[in-house]
C-alpha positions in Angstrom: -9.5 138.3 5.9 -11.5 141.2 7.2 -10.3 143.1 9.9 -12.7 143.2 13.0 -12.8 146.9 14.1 -12.2 147.6 17.9 -14.7 149.7 19.9 -13.3 153.1 19.3 -13.7 152.5 15.5 -17.4 151.0 16.2 -18.3 153.8 18.5 -17.4 156.4 15.7 -19.2 154.8 13.0 -22.3 154.3 15.3 -22.4 157.7 16.8 -20.5 159.7 13.9 -23.1 160.6 11.9 -23.5 164.2 10.8 -21.4 167.6 10.1 -17.6 167.3 11.4 -18.3 164.0 12.9 -19.1 162.4 9.8 -16.4 164.4 7.9 -14.0 162.5 10.5 -15.5 158.9 9.4 -15.5 160.1 5.9 -12.0 161.0 6.1 -11.1 158.0 7.8 -12.4 155.5 5.7 -10.7 157.1 2.7 -7.5 157.2 4.7 -7.9 153.5 4.8 -8.8 153.1 1.2 -5.9 154.6 -0.1 -3.8 152.1 1.7 -5.7 149.6 0.7 -5.3 150.5 -2.8 -1.4 150.7 -2.4 -1.4 154.0 -2.3 1.3 155.5 0.2 0.7 158.7 2.9 2.1 161.7 3.7 1.0 163.0 7.1 1.9 167.0 8.2 2.1 167.9 11.5 1.9 171.5 12.4 1.2 173.5 15.5 2.4 171.9 18.8 1.3 168.0 17.8 4.0 166.7 19.8 4.0 168.4 22.9 -0.2 167.4 22.6 1.9 163.9 23.0 0.2 162.9 19.7 3.4 160.2 19.5 1.2 158.2 21.9 -0.7 156.9 18.8 1.2 158.2 16.1 4.3 156.1 16.5 2.1 153.3 16.4 1.0 154.2 12.7 4.5 154.8 11.7 5.2 151.2 13.1 2.6 149.8 11.2 3.3 151.7 7.9 0.3 153.3 8.0 2.4 156.6 7.3 5.2 156.8 4.6 6.6 160.2 5.3 6.2 163.1 7.5 6.6 167.0 7.1 6.8 168.6 10.2 7.6 172.1 12.1 11.1 172.0 13.9 8.7 172.5 16.8 7.1 169.1 16.6 10.7 167.5 15.3 12.1 168.6 18.7 9.2 168.3 20.9 8.9 164.8 20.5 12.4 164.2 21.9 11.6 167.0 24.8 8.7 164.7 25.7 10.7 161.8 25.9 13.7 162.9 27.9 11.8 166.0 30.3 8.2 164.6 30.7 8.2 164.5 34.4 9.4 167.7 34.6 6.5 169.8 32.4 4.3 171.9 34.1 0.5 171.7 33.1 -1.4 174.9 33.9 -5.3 174.1 33.3 -6.0 177.6 34.2 -3.9 179.2 31.6 -6.9 181.9 30.1 -6.5 183.2 33.9 -2.7 184.0 33.5 -1.7 187.5 34.5 1.4 188.9 32.5 3.2 188.9 36.0 2.2 185.1 36.2 3.7 184.6 32.7 6.9 186.4 33.7 7.2 184.1 36.9 6.8 180.9 34.4 9.7 182.5 32.4 11.7 183.1 35.6 11.2 179.3 36.3 12.4 178.5 33.0 9.3 177.4 31.7 8.0 178.1 28.7 4.5 177.7 27.8 2.6 176.2 25.1 -1.3 176.9 26.1 -1.7 175.1 29.1 1.7 172.9 28.9 4.7 174.3 30.3 8.4 172.9 28.5 11.0 172.8 31.2 14.2 174.9 29.6 16.9 173.2 31.7 15.7 169.6 31.8 14.6 169.9 27.7 16.2 172.4 25.6 19.5 172.4 27.5 19.8 168.4 27.6 19.5 167.8 24.0 21.3 171.0 23.1 24.4 169.3 24.7 24.5 166.2 22.9 23.1 167.6 19.3 25.6 169.9 19.3 28.6 167.7 19.6 27.0 165.7 16.9 26.8 168.7 14.4 30.6 169.5 15.4 31.2 165.7 14.6 29.8 165.9 11.3 31.7 169.6 10.5 34.8 167.8 11.6 34.3 165.3 8.9 33.4 167.8 6.2 29.6 165.9 6.3 26.2 167.4 5.7 22.5 166.2 6.7 19.2 167.3 7.0 17.9 168.6 10.4 16.1 165.4 11.1 18.8 163.3 10.2 21.0 164.8 13.0 18.0 164.0 15.2 17.8 160.3 14.0 21.4 159.9 14.8 20.9 161.7 18.7 18.1 159.2 19.2 19.7 156.3 17.8 23.2 157.0 19.1 21.8 156.0 22.9 23.5 158.8 24.5 19.7 160.1 25.6 18.7 156.6 27.3 19.6 157.7 30.9 17.1 160.4 30.8 14.1 158.6 29.2 11.0 159.5 31.3 8.1 158.1 29.3 7.7 154.7 27.3 10.1 154.7 24.4 7.1 153.2 22.2 5.3 156.7 22.8 7.9 158.5 20.9 7.0 159.0 17.5 10.5 160.2 16.4 12.1 157.2 17.8 9.6 155.1 15.7 10.4 157.6 12.7 14.1 156.8 13.6 14.1 153.2 13.8 12.7 152.9 10.5 14.5 155.7 8.9 11.3 157.1 8.1 11.8 160.1 5.4 11.1 163.4 7.2 10.3 166.6 5.4 11.2 169.6 7.8 10.6 173.4 6.0 11.4 176.4 8.1 13.6 174.1 10.5 15.4 177.4 11.5 12.3 178.7 13.0 12.6 176.5 16.4 14.5 175.9 19.3 17.0 173.6 17.8 17.4 175.9 14.8 17.7 179.0 17.1 20.5 177.1 19.1 22.5 176.1 15.8 22.1 179.8 14.3 23.9 181.2 18.0 26.8 178.7 16.9 27.1 180.1 13.7 26.9 183.6 14.6 29.7 182.4 17.6 31.9 181.2 14.5 31.5 177.6 16.2 29.9 175.9 13.1 29.4 176.9 9.7 25.8 177.2 8.3 26.4 175.1 5.7 27.0 171.9 7.8 23.1 172.0 8.0 21.1 171.3 4.4 18.7 173.6 3.7 15.3 174.0 2.7 16.0 174.0 -0.8 17.4 170.7 -0.3 14.5 169.0 1.5 12.4 170.2 -1.5 14.7 168.3 -3.9 14.5 165.4 -2.1 10.6 165.5 -1.5 11.0 166.1 -5.3 13.0 163.0 -6.0 10.8 160.9 -3.1 7.6 161.8 -4.9 8.8 160.8 -8.2 9.8 157.3 -7.2 6.8 156.8 -5.0 3.7 157.7 -6.7 2.9 154.8 -9.0 0.0 154.0 -6.9 -0.7 157.3 -5.6 0.5 159.5 -2.5 -2.2 160.8 -0.3 -1.8 163.7 1.6 -3.5 164.1 5.3 -2.7 167.6 7.2 -3.2 168.1 10.5 -3.5 171.9 11.1 -1.9 174.3 8.6 1.1 176.7 7.9 4.3 175.7 6.2 4.0 172.0 7.7 1.5 171.6 4.9 2.3 174.1 2.1 5.6 173.3 1.7 5.2 169.6 0.7 2.1 169.7 -1.1 3.7 172.4 -3.3 5.9 169.8 -4.7 3.6 168.4 -7.3 2.9 171.9 -8.9 6.8 172.6 -9.2 7.5 169.2 -10.9 4.6 169.4 -13.2 4.8 173.3 -14.2 8.6 174.1 -13.0 9.9 170.9 -14.1 7.7 170.7 -17.0 6.7 166.8 -16.1 2.9 166.7 -16.7 2.9 163.1 -16.2 3.3 163.8 -12.5 0.5 162.5 -10.7 -1.6 164.9 -8.4 -2.0 164.2 -4.9 -4.5 161.1 -4.6 -6.1 162.0 -1.4 -6.4 164.8 0.6 -7.6 165.9 4.2 -7.0 168.7 6.3 -7.9 169.0 10.1 -8.2 172.9 10.9 -10.3 175.3 12.9 -8.9 178.4 10.5 -11.7 180.9 8.8 -11.7 180.4 5.0 -12.8 183.9 4.4 -9.2 185.3 5.9 -7.1 184.7 2.9 -4.9 182.2 4.8 -3.6 178.9 3.4 -4.7 177.2 6.4 -8.5 178.0 5.8 -8.4 177.5 2.3 -11.0 174.8 1.5 -9.5 171.8 -0.7 -11.2 173.1 -4.1 -9.2 176.1 -4.3 -5.8 173.6 -4.2 -7.1 172.4 -7.5 -6.4 175.9 -9.1 -2.8 175.7 -8.3 -2.5 172.3 -9.4 -1.9 170.4 -5.8 -5.4 168.3 -6.6 -7.1 166.9 -9.2 -11.0 167.4 -9.8 -11.4 163.7 -8.5 -9.2 163.7 -5.9 -10.8 162.3 -2.8 -11.1 165.4 -0.5 -12.1 165.9 2.8 -12.0 169.3 5.7 -13.2 168.4 9.3 -13.1 171.8 11.0 -12.1 171.0 14.5 -9.6 170.4 17.2 -6.6 168.0 15.9 -5.6 167.1 19.3 -9.3 165.6 19.1 -9.8 164.6 15.7 -6.3 163.2 15.0 -6.3 160.3 17.4 -9.7 159.0 16.4 -8.9 158.9 12.7 -5.5 157.0 14.0 -7.5 154.9 16.1 -10.1 153.7 13.5 -6.9 152.9 11.1 -5.4 151.1 13.7 -8.3 148.7 13.8 -8.8 150.1 18.0 
């Protein structure tokens, strides 16, 4: 049965005809084609997409099985939960470009940590989560158990201890949607996050062992097994932003092919990146998809798309197309 697309999808098909707009439509249709062929899709989240409240639509993508594994920074892992429990305490600063150093210092003294135009409240967000997650870490250590960073977050969400603090509709939390499905997550460089820093502080104080938290190497070995088990019909790669959230998981293919000497390993079957990074600076974030061919990540015939634009604008539109909105 043919699905009728909604108003948003019809709008972009009618008016998004050239340049980055056309690339957006092509990428959305390519993503849809992957799903229709039975391929799975990895979505990587860099930047501050959780603070940008991508969860309002990304959670539905997870519920409808249009994303099968996520790679994200530690910030995106925790900031979705922070928004869930402290949303009304966030402060928007629309004139952030005009702030002086004194203005920034004043925000610090008020416990407001700024991400562009949005300030995350330290007490209501960071400390509210810390109170409960530290107990979960210590309980695991007492039982001589070890988990990956996102698995601890899943335990936190599914335990119900945060319910009294919910300040947004639960359906708008992508982490809660992921926890309910036990969606695979890869979170490279988790130590570079507020919860990672807090965990390190407890290790320094001798209250936790570093080994209670599974490592990035264990994330890579988990991903290698997951990729091997799920790549029969292809796995696509949808990258929002750049950095470690994208570079870490995409390397699993050359690792399996070259370092594990498994030449039968299939390349990623689709690739799309939303980025405004400049190509000529030698950065991974700015690398055009064809460069990834030379690293054994993409095949010559892998469908490749790059949309040079703001991910907070582009990603919701692509997701809306995939959800037939």
